mmCIF file of the C-alpha atoms, coordinates in Angstrom:
data_MODEL
# 
_entry.id   MODEL 
# 
loop_
_atom_site.group_PDB 
_atom_site.id 
_atom_site.type_symbol 
_atom_site.label_atom_id 
_atom_site.label_alt_id 
_atom_site.label_comp_id 
_atom_site.label_asym_id 
_atom_site.label_entity_id 
_atom_site.label_seq_id 
_atom_site.pdbx_PDB_ins_code 
_atom_site.Cartn_x 
_atom_site.Cartn_y 
_atom_site.Cartn_z 
_atom_site.occupancy 
_atom_site.B_iso_or_equiv 
_atom_site.pdbx_formal_charge 
_atom_site.auth_seq_id 
_atom_site.auth_comp_id 
_atom_site.auth_asym_id 
_atom_site.auth_atom_id 
_atom_site.pdbx_PDB_model_num 
ATOM 1  C CA . MET A 1 1  ? 28.128 -27.715 4.072  1.00 0.00 ? 1  MET A CA 1 
ATOM 2  C CA . ILE A 1 2  ? 24.981 -24.877 6.001  1.00 0.00 ? 2  ILE A CA 1 
ATOM 3  C CA . ASP A 1 3  ? 26.004 -23.851 9.269  1.00 0.00 ? 3  ASP A CA 1 
ATOM 4  C CA . MET A 1 4  ? 23.703 -23.971 11.663 1.00 0.00 ? 4  MET A CA 1 
ATOM 5  C CA . LYS A 1 5  ? 23.092 -20.143 12.224 1.00 0.00 ? 5  LYS A CA 1 
ATOM 6  C CA . THR A 1 6  ? 22.478 -20.381 7.830  1.00 0.00 ? 6  THR A CA 1 
ATOM 7  C CA . ALA A 1 7  ? 19.991 -22.849 8.823  1.00 0.00 ? 7  ALA A CA 1 
ATOM 8  C CA . ASP A 1 8  ? 18.183 -21.042 11.692 1.00 0.00 ? 8  ASP A CA 1 
ATOM 9  C CA . ILE A 1 9  ? 18.003 -18.446 9.931  1.00 0.00 ? 9  ILE A CA 1 
ATOM 10 C CA . LYS A 1 10 ? 16.055 -20.025 6.602  1.00 0.00 ? 10 LYS A CA 1 
ATOM 11 C CA . THR A 1 11 ? 13.828 -22.523 8.562  1.00 0.00 ? 11 THR A CA 1 
ATOM 12 C CA . GLU A 1 12 ? 13.248 -18.738 10.536 1.00 0.00 ? 12 GLU A CA 1 
ATOM 13 C CA . LEU A 1 13 ? 12.848 -16.798 7.180  1.00 0.00 ? 13 LEU A CA 1 
ATOM 14 C CA . ARG A 1 14 ? 10.298 -20.040 5.526  1.00 0.00 ? 14 ARG A CA 1 
ATOM 15 C CA . GLU A 1 15 ? 8.057  -19.455 8.880  1.00 0.00 ? 15 GLU A CA 1 
ATOM 16 C CA . LEU A 1 16 ? 8.105  -15.874 8.584  1.00 0.00 ? 16 LEU A CA 1 
ATOM 17 C CA . ILE A 1 17 ? 7.381  -16.149 4.883  1.00 0.00 ? 17 ILE A CA 1 
ATOM 18 C CA . ASP A 1 18 ? 4.394  -18.853 5.203  1.00 0.00 ? 18 ASP A CA 1 
ATOM 19 C CA . LYS A 1 19 ? 3.145  -16.120 8.089  1.00 0.00 ? 19 LYS A CA 1 
ATOM 20 C CA . GLU A 1 20 ? 2.370  -13.123 5.549  1.00 0.00 ? 20 GLU A CA 1 
ATOM 21 C CA . SER A 1 21 ? 0.020  -12.190 3.974  1.00 0.00 ? 21 SER A CA 1 
ATOM 22 C CA . ASP A 1 22 ? 0.966  -8.409  2.653  1.00 0.00 ? 22 ASP A CA 1 
ATOM 23 C CA . ASN A 1 23 ? 1.580  -9.331  -0.847 1.00 0.00 ? 23 ASN A CA 1 
ATOM 24 C CA . SER A 1 24 ? 3.227  -6.191  -1.250 1.00 0.00 ? 24 SER A CA 1 
ATOM 25 C CA . ILE A 1 25 ? 5.838  -7.181  1.517  1.00 0.00 ? 25 ILE A CA 1 
ATOM 26 C CA . LEU A 1 26 ? 6.304  -10.847 -0.356 1.00 0.00 ? 26 LEU A CA 1 
ATOM 27 C CA . GLU A 1 27 ? 7.008  -8.944  -3.919 1.00 0.00 ? 27 GLU A CA 1 
ATOM 28 C CA . ALA A 1 28 ? 9.126  -6.931  -2.240 1.00 0.00 ? 28 ALA A CA 1 
ATOM 29 C CA . ILE A 1 29 ? 11.345 -10.133 -0.389 1.00 0.00 ? 29 ILE A CA 1 
ATOM 30 C CA . ARG A 1 30 ? 10.808 -11.709 -3.796 1.00 0.00 ? 30 ARG A CA 1 
ATOM 31 C CA . THR A 1 31 ? 12.655 -9.324  -5.654 1.00 0.00 ? 31 THR A CA 1 
ATOM 32 C CA . LEU A 1 32 ? 14.939 -8.843  -2.852 1.00 0.00 ? 32 LEU A CA 1 
ATOM 33 C CA . LEU A 1 33 ? 16.517 -12.008 -3.385 1.00 0.00 ? 33 LEU A CA 1 
ATOM 34 C CA . ILE A 1 34 ? 16.339 -12.428 -7.316 1.00 0.00 ? 34 ILE A CA 1 
ATOM 35 C CA . LYS A 1 35 ? 18.368 -9.205  -7.517 1.00 0.00 ? 35 LYS A CA 1 
ATOM 36 C CA . SER A 1 36 ? 20.695 -10.084 -4.631 1.00 0.00 ? 36 SER A CA 1 
ATOM 37 C CA . LYS A 1 37 ? 21.656 -13.904 -7.024 1.00 0.00 ? 37 LYS A CA 1 
ATOM 38 C CA . LEU A 1 38 ? 21.797 -11.761 -9.870 1.00 0.00 ? 38 LEU A CA 1 
ATOM 39 C CA . ASN A 1 39 ? 24.096 -8.554  -8.501 1.00 0.00 ? 39 ASN A CA 1 
ATOM 40 C CA . PRO A 1 40 ? 26.956 -9.842  -5.961 1.00 0.00 ? 40 PRO A CA 1 
ATOM 41 C CA . VAL A 1 41 ? 27.468 -6.111  -5.370 1.00 0.00 ? 41 VAL A CA 1 
ATOM 42 C CA . LEU A 1 42 ? 24.159 -5.583  -4.472 1.00 0.00 ? 42 LEU A CA 1 
ATOM 43 C CA . LYS A 1 43 ? 23.957 -8.429  -2.168 1.00 0.00 ? 43 LYS A CA 1 
ATOM 44 C CA . GLU A 1 44 ? 27.567 -7.356  -0.574 1.00 0.00 ? 44 GLU A CA 1 
ATOM 45 C CA . LYS A 1 45 ? 26.018 -3.587  -0.143 1.00 0.00 ? 45 LYS A CA 1 
ATOM 46 C CA . LEU A 1 46 ? 22.963 -4.593  1.624  1.00 0.00 ? 46 LEU A CA 1 
ATOM 47 C CA . THR A 1 47 ? 24.389 -7.002  3.739  1.00 0.00 ? 47 THR A CA 1 
ATOM 48 C CA . SER A 1 48 ? 27.338 -4.616  5.069  1.00 0.00 ? 48 SER A CA 1 
ATOM 49 C CA . ARG A 1 49 ? 24.588 -2.259  5.595  1.00 0.00 ? 49 ARG A CA 1 
ATOM 50 C CA . ALA A 1 50 ? 22.288 -4.790  7.759  1.00 0.00 ? 50 ALA A CA 1 
ATOM 51 C CA . LEU A 1 51 ? 25.654 -5.691  9.882  1.00 0.00 ? 51 LEU A CA 1 
ATOM 52 C CA . LYS A 1 52 ? 26.413 -1.611  9.943  1.00 0.00 ? 52 LYS A CA 1 
ATOM 53 C CA . ALA A 1 53 ? 22.597 -1.138  11.262 1.00 0.00 ? 53 ALA A CA 1 
ATOM 54 C CA . GLU A 1 54 ? 23.141 -4.698  13.886 1.00 0.00 ? 54 GLU A CA 1 
ATOM 55 C CA . GLU A 1 55 ? 26.099 -2.704  14.632 1.00 0.00 ? 55 GLU A CA 1 
ATOM 56 C CA . ASP A 1 56 ? 24.351 0.666   15.488 1.00 0.00 ? 56 ASP A CA 1 
ATOM 57 C CA . ILE A 1 57 ? 21.831 -1.006  17.582 1.00 0.00 ? 57 ILE A CA 1 
ATOM 58 C CA . LYS A 1 58 ? 23.769 -2.623  20.230 1.00 0.00 ? 58 LYS A CA 1 
ATOM 59 C CA . ALA A 1 59 ? 26.011 0.061   20.616 1.00 0.00 ? 59 ALA A CA 1 
ATOM 60 C CA . GLY A 1 60 ? 22.608 2.421   21.385 1.00 0.00 ? 60 GLY A CA 1 
ATOM 61 C CA . ARG A 1 61 ? 23.045 4.569   18.010 1.00 0.00 ? 61 ARG A CA 1 
ATOM 62 C CA . VAL A 1 62 ? 19.336 4.695   17.671 1.00 0.00 ? 62 VAL A CA 1 
ATOM 63 C CA . MET A 1 63 ? 16.704 6.650   17.428 1.00 0.00 ? 63 MET A CA 1 
ATOM 64 C CA . ASN A 1 64 ? 13.094 7.255   18.804 1.00 0.00 ? 64 ASN A CA 1 
ATOM 65 C CA . ARG A 1 65 ? 9.523  8.171   15.856 1.00 0.00 ? 65 ARG A CA 1 
ATOM 66 C CA . LYS A 1 66 ? 10.486 11.944  17.244 1.00 0.00 ? 66 LYS A CA 1 
ATOM 67 C CA . GLU A 1 67 ? 14.257 12.461  16.782 1.00 0.00 ? 67 GLU A CA 1 
ATOM 68 C CA . LEU A 1 68 ? 13.520 11.216  13.771 1.00 0.00 ? 68 LEU A CA 1 
ATOM 69 C CA . GLU A 1 69 ? 11.050 13.580  12.714 1.00 0.00 ? 69 GLU A CA 1 
ATOM 70 C CA . LEU A 1 70 ? 13.594 16.077  13.494 1.00 0.00 ? 70 LEU A CA 1 
ATOM 71 C CA . ARG A 1 71 ? 16.246 15.365  11.975 1.00 0.00 ? 71 ARG A CA 1 
ATOM 72 C CA . LEU A 1 72 ? 13.965 14.652  8.386  1.00 0.00 ? 72 LEU A CA 1 
ATOM 73 C CA . ASN A 1 73 ? 12.392 18.044  8.548  1.00 0.00 ? 73 ASN A CA 1 
ATOM 74 C CA . LYS A 1 74 ? 15.701 20.026  9.889  1.00 0.00 ? 74 LYS A CA 1 
ATOM 75 C CA . ARG A 1 75 ? 16.886 17.816  6.276  1.00 0.00 ? 75 ARG A CA 1 
ATOM 76 C CA . LEU A 1 76 ? 14.504 18.933  3.771  1.00 0.00 ? 76 LEU A CA 1 
ATOM 77 C CA . GLU A 1 77 ? 14.561 22.108  5.736  1.00 0.00 ? 77 GLU A CA 1 
ATOM 78 C CA . ILE A 1 78 ? 11.038 22.229  6.727  1.00 0.00 ? 78 ILE A CA 1 
# 
């Protein structure tokens, strides 16, 4: 049985997909869903990353664009 949260997410995804006109985004969503069905390890990894990102956002561990650019430039030695 699908819990209400899952049903809500599916409804939201359908609405977002119906509104999306960028073919590359739709292709990315399709690829993600197909690959997640075929590879449970990938699905677990993506879910884990998404949950960690949500925790980081709630805890305020985020960067603005300038901070991100500086960090990336430092890492790339630019």
